[in-house]
C-alpha atoms as one frame of an Amber mdcrd trajectory, in Angstrom:
protein
  53.703  30.211  49.161  56.339  32.880  48.759  57.869  34.310  51.880  59.290
  37.824  51.873  61.446  39.371  54.522  62.454  42.998  54.257  62.956  46.069
  56.373  60.988  49.282  56.047  61.707  52.606  57.637  59.114  53.793  60.148
  57.845  56.295  57.585  57.525  53.634  54.856  55.774  51.220  57.229  53.366
  53.959  58.263  52.673  54.817  54.620  52.081  51.148  53.778  49.625  50.793
  56.654  47.837  53.969  55.503  47.584  52.625  51.943  46.132  49.346  53.202
  43.710  51.190  55.509  42.520  53.336  52.577  42.002  50.205  50.472  39.939
  48.665  53.309  37.798  51.810  53.480  37.316  51.799  49.689  36.303  48.127
  49.627  33.755  48.664  52.409  32.443  51.796  50.688  32.046  49.960  47.372
  30.140  47.194  49.150  27.592  49.723  50.418  26.771  50.746  46.830  25.170
  47.338  46.278  23.115  47.270  49.480  19.492  48.066  48.744  16.084  46.928
  49.971  15.615  44.467  47.102  19.080  43.050  46.537  19.646  40.662  43.656
  21.939  37.664  43.917  24.519  39.654  41.951  24.267  42.545  44.413  24.794
  40.142  47.319  27.758  38.536  45.553  29.311  41.970  45.061  28.794  42.895
  48.713  30.278  39.569  49.815  33.249  39.970  47.464  34.079  43.467  48.653
  33.689  42.409  52.304  35.996  39.397  51.775  38.547  41.709  50.164  38.291
  44.124  53.109  38.825  41.198  55.521  41.875  40.050  53.539  43.323  43.561
  53.617  42.695  43.784  57.366  44.650  40.535  57.853  47.438  41.913  55.671
  47.536  45.099  57.738  47.795  43.029  60.927  50.739  41.098  59.461  52.488
  44.381  58.660  51.804  45.650  62.172  53.080  42.421  63.734  56.215  42.603
  61.614  56.651  46.214  62.649  57.137  45.100  66.272  59.961  42.690  65.481
  63.485  43.913  66.072
């Protein structure tokens, strides 16, 4: 594990959170492309992969937000 500690301006932190939020939206949107009435195993694997990635990004966003409250 690599641990980083750095300081961002409020504007940079806000931009980083926006970038992560956009990536979460994109991952969830891509997952919906594979959802259909007769999903194959590959379709399900794609949906699961994009949803796991969205969950990871959400956790990352929370870490940024938590770090944003430290002084």
